[in-house]
N, C-alpha and C positions, 0 to 999 in steps of 0.2 A: 409245704409248710410242715413243721414238726408238730405232730399231734400226740395226744396222750396214747392213742392206739399204736402209733409207730414207736413211741418210746417203750410201750409194754412189749412189743415184739422184740426190740433190742434187749430188754431186760430178761425176757424168757430165754432168749438164745444164750445170754451170759450165764443164767442159772443152770441150764441144761448142759452147758459145755464146761461147767466147773469154774466159771469166771469169778473174778474178784468183785466184790461190791464196792460202790463208790466211797462209802464211809471208811473203808480200809485204805483208801488212797490218800486222803487228806486228813491228817490227824491233829494238826494244831491250828492256831489262828492264822489270820492273813499275814502275819509278820513272823519271821523274815522270809518264809518260803513262797510268798505270793505277792502279786501286784494288782490292786483293784483299779478298775476304770469304769466309765459309764458307757451304756449302749442305748441306742434308739433303733427301732425297726424302720427300715426303709421300704418304700413301695417296690413291688416286683411285678413282672408281667403276670396277668391273670391266669395264663395257661400253664404256669409252672408251680411246683411245690417248693421253690427255693425260699430260703429265709435269708434276708439281707439285713445286716446290722451296721450302723455307723458307730464306731468306737471313739471315745475321746478320753484323754488323760490330761489332767492339769487344767489351768485356767490362764487366760490372758496371753502374755508373751510366751508362756511355757506350755500352751495347749498343743497336744499332738492328736491328730485324727487319722484314722484308717478305717477301711471297710472290711467286713468279714461276710462272706457269702457261703452259706451251707446249701449245696446243690443237691444233696441226697443225704441219707443217713450214714454214708461212708466217704463222701467226697466234699471238698470245699475249696475256697481260695481266699486269699487276702488280696485287697485291691489298694493300690497307692491312692492317696488323697492329695491332690495338688494344692498348693497354697498353705498358709498357716506357718506356724513356727517350726524351726528345725527340731527334730525329736531328741535332741541331746539329753534332756532331763529324763524323758521316758526311757530311753535306751539305758542310761546310767542306772536308774532305779530298777529296771527289769533285770539288768545284769546282777545287781545286788540280791534281788529276790531269788534268782535262779542259781546263785552261787557260782557265777561265771568266773573262772580263775584267770583267764587270759582273753578278755573280750576283744574280739576283732570284728569290725564291720566289714561286710562284703563290698567289694568294688563294683559288683554287678548291680545295676539299678533297673528294676522291672516295674511294669504296671500291675502285674498280677503274679501271685505265687500260689500254686496249687498245693493241696495237702490231702492226706487221708485223715479220717476222723472216726473215732469209735465212741458211741454213747455207752456210758457205764451203768445204765439202769434207767428206770422211769424218773420223772421229775420228783425231787425229794426236798426235804427241809435241810436247813443249815443248822447244825447243833451249836450250842453255846461255846464249845471249844474250837469252833471253826471248821470242823469236819462236816460231812454230809451223810444223811441217812436217818432212819428212825421213823419214817412215814412219808406219805405223799406230801408234795410241796411244789414249789415253783422253780427250784434250782435244777438245771440240766448240768450233769457232770459228764465231761468228755475228755478224751485224750487225742491230741493232734500229733500226726506223724509227718515229718518233713522228709523230702528226698526219698532215698531208698532206706527208710528207717534210720537215717543218720542222726536225727534229733527228735525228741518227744517232749511235749509239754501238756499239762492239764489246762483245759479251757473250760471254766465253769461260768454259767450265765443264768440270769433270772430276767425273763421278759416282762414280768409284772413290775418289779422294782427298778428295772433299768440298770442293774448292777452286773458286772462281769469281772473275771480275774484270770490271769495266767498264774499257774502254780507249778512249783518245781516237781518234776517227775523223778529226776536223778541229777545230782550235781554234775555228773560227767557229761550231761547234755547241755549245760548252760551256755557254753561258748558257741556250740553249733546252733542252738535256738536263736541266739542273738544275731549270729551271722545270717541265718535264713531270713529272719524278720527284717533285718536292715536292707534286704533287697527291695522291699516294698514300702518300708517306713523310713523315708529319707527326706 
């Protein structure tokens, strides 16, 4: 489980290595560079420190669901969620948020997709401008790395409010992020 202590360890390593603070990463509101969705915690085996989240975007016929599992402070995976609506609306909106110039979905369909993750500091507050930082809070700010660092995206989440978002890291990664996520969100 992600604890305040583990987040502080990550924060200290970022400070001492000259890392960048989370508030420097996200500078504007949720639009147009991010896509918000809901999360709920899922039960995990009692002998692990994993954090499992069910993510959902949209309602009714347009609802897309997928799971996110954080297995450590540096590794995780997305899990395909069978059933439900086709994720066309979610993929389209995510492509817009990530400024994907030539969105192409992967032909590969997988049940899981591993990734590396970096926590960008301790849990913090969301500022009125949409960024993060300025004091202790409930928002975890992270960066997800796909493949051999072929694609990167910010994943910010709040376990208390049940909110989460993918935010643009760099528009040059938009196409690759969509392609990677479409392997498990189909």
